[in-house]
N, C-alpha and C positions, 0 to 999 in steps of 0.2 A: 582960254584952251576952244578948240571945238568939242562937237558932241557927234556922238558917233553918228546923226542924225546928218549933221553938215559933212561929216566924211563920206557917206557910204557904207561905214564898218557895223557891222552886230555891234549893239550895244555890249558894255564889260561889267561885267557881275565883278569882278576883285582884281584892282592894280596897283601892281606895286613896280616904283622906281628906283630906283640906287640901292637897295637894301644891301644893307650889310650888317653881321649880326657874329658879335663874340665872346668866346665863354672865356676867361681870363690872357684875355689882351691874342688869344688864339681864332682867328676867323671861321666861323662855323657855318656862313652864307658870306661870299663877295660880290658886291655891287649887281644884283639880280633885279632885273626888267622883266614882267612877269606880265600878262595878260591874262585873263579867263572869262571869255564870255558869256555872257548869258545864255542858261539853258543848256549848257554842257552838262555831260558825265566826264570828269577831267577824272585821269591817275597822275601823283607823285612819283616818280620812280626815280632809281639812283640806289647804291648802293651801302653797307651799313656805313654810319658815320655822314653821309652827303648833306646833311641838313634838311633833312623832310621833315620831321618833326618841329622843328623849329622854326622852317618857314612856316606852319599850319599856328604856329604858336605865336610870331609878329605878326600875321594877318589877322588873330586875336589879341594882341597886347597883351600879351603871357609872358611877352619877354621884347626888354626896351633892345629896340635896334643901337648899333653904333652910328648909321648912317643912313638915311633915305626913306620912306613916305608908304604908306600902306593904305587906299582907298576899295571902300565897299560900297557898290551901288553910289558911288559918287561921292563919298560921304564920310569920314575915319569911323572908327570902327565904336568908338563912345553912341556917336549920332545913329549908326544902323544895327548897335546890336540887338535891337527887338527883333530884328529881320533876318538872324544869323544864329543856325541850329550848330552844334558840335558835338560830335560822340571821341572822346579820347580813347586814348588806346586804356584796354580793358584790364591791363595790368599796373596801372598807374592808380588806382580808384581802391579804395577798402574795400572791398566788398563784405568783412565782417561788421560796418558799421551796423546797428539795429534798427534795420527798417525796411517797410514791406516794397515790394514792386510797386502798387499802385503808389505807396509816398512820394519815392521815387520818379515814375512818369509825371505828378503834378509836378515835381519839382521845375519842370519845364517849363509851366505855365508864371511863374513866378515874372518871368518880364514883363507881363503886359501884367500882373499884379501888382505888381512892387513885393517890398519886400516885409511890409507890415500885414496888408491882407492876407488872409488866409483863401486856400482855393475854396470854391462854393461848388454848388451840386453842378452846375456847367461845367465846371472845371474837374471835376471828376466824371462826370461821362463823356468829355473828350479825351481826358487820360484811356478809359474803360474802351473809347475807340481805338486810341492807337496804340492799343495792350491786342486788340481784335483782329489790326494789319499787319500784326509780328506772331500774332497765334498765341497769345501769352494771356488771353483775357482771364483762363481758368485759372493763371497763378497769383493775379490780382492780388490775394491776402499771405501770399508764401512771402516768407525774410525770403531777403537777396543773397545772404549766405547761404540759402539752401538749394539755389539754384546751378546746374549746371555753365563750364563757359559761354555755351552756345547760345544757352534761355539769358545770360548775363548781357550779353553782346545784344540781344533784342529788346532788352527790356531797356536799354541806352538809345537804340534806334525808336524804340516809341517817344522817350523821356525829348529826343532831337525833334519828333514829328508833332508833336503837340503844342510844340510853341509856333508852326505851319510861318515857316521860315520862309526866304527866299534865297539864302544862300547856307548851303550846309557844307563843313569841313567834316572830316571823318578820316581821324587816325587808326589805322588798320584795323578798318572793321570786317576784314573776314580771318582776322589769327586769333586760332585757336578754337574755330568753329568745324565744326564738322558738312560734310557735302550739301546734308538736305539744308543746312541754315544757310550756308552757304548760298545756295539756289534762290532760298525767299530771299534772304539780304538783296541780294542782283535785280531782284523780279522787282525789288519796290525804289530802288532805287532808279532804273529804268523808268519806272511808272514817274516817279518825283521828277527828271529830265521830261518826261509828255506831260505833266502840268504844268513846266515853264521852269521850274525850279532849276537851281546851279548847282552840282554837288564835286566836291575836290574829295579825293581819297588816297591818304597815302597809303601804296601798295609795294606789293614786295612778289608776285607771281608774274614774272614774267611773259608768262605762257598764253595768263588770261587775258590780256592787256587789249588783243587786239576783239575778243567776243565782250569784252564788259563796257568797256570804254570806246568814247568817240572823239576823248583830245587826252593829249598828256603830255607833260611835262617830264623834262630828264633834267636830272640834277645830280653833279659832284661837287659841292662847294658852292661852285659857277652854276649857272643855268648850260647847259650842256645845248638844249634844243627845246623850241614848243611850236603845238599846232595841232592838226589834226591827226587824229593816228593813222590814218593811210597814207600821211606826207612824211611823216618826222619818226616814227618807230619803225627804223632799221638797224641795220646791220652798225652800218656806219657808225649812227648814232651813239648804240646801243655799245659800242667798244669805246665810244669818246665817255660815255661814262661809266663802265663797271671794268675797262682795260684788259687785264687780265683773267680778271675772279668771274669769268660767267663766259658758260659753254655758248658755242655760237649753232644754230639751226637757221640757213634762207628762211626770209619769209614765204618762198616759193619752193622750199622743200617739204617734205611730209609733217613738219611740227614746226614752231616758234621759236623764240628762244626760252632760254629756261636756265633761271638761275642757281648758282651753283653757294652763293651765300647766304648766310641762317637769318630770319630777321633777328631785329634787335633794335630798341630806340635810339634817335639819334642823338 
């Protein structure tokens, strides 16, 4: 296989080939081919049940595909897991588990430490620095169950940041947060992109895609289109992805497209 340098193409952070995932013999993803270039901030968009969350989980080897393969930075997930950060859907986490904010963030260091070694002073300092970046350092000793939804999301972002990963996968990072937290999150994600990281987010708010992201994949069990937002994020592809379940306004009109469907896990 030729390298990206040999082909003149940008390096690929995530390569998905012929990926099919089925639950109870019902395809959730069908024959997906997808390249995510290194250093982009990418949205995965599509209607409810399109397979967006399943795609993230397949990349992370959390679900077993019926066919196909995934490589991250040219390796399997098992080989590259220490270079990958993950922010799951907030609703999938047991927030009543009795642990502190600092402990949750320090869990992000286990990839570097292994599960036997306990976090030391250096790991604590890195965790506090990550909390500082998401404006949550003052909450380090607070129980996670005592936090608001937006604060909990910031904590999970800090846990991902402390891994110092090259590739970040985030499932609905803006779901259930207030406007202030959303602005803080997107600023942080853009900073990661500026630092050369690759960030992939499952995203539902079609109106913010052109402002937040530079790359997009439209999905509805099959891949509809993927590429730079300026090239593939248009009414034609949105209609193919959403059918009659989305209200459209031309990109040339006063406002971009707005989804009518409500977010839910795929």
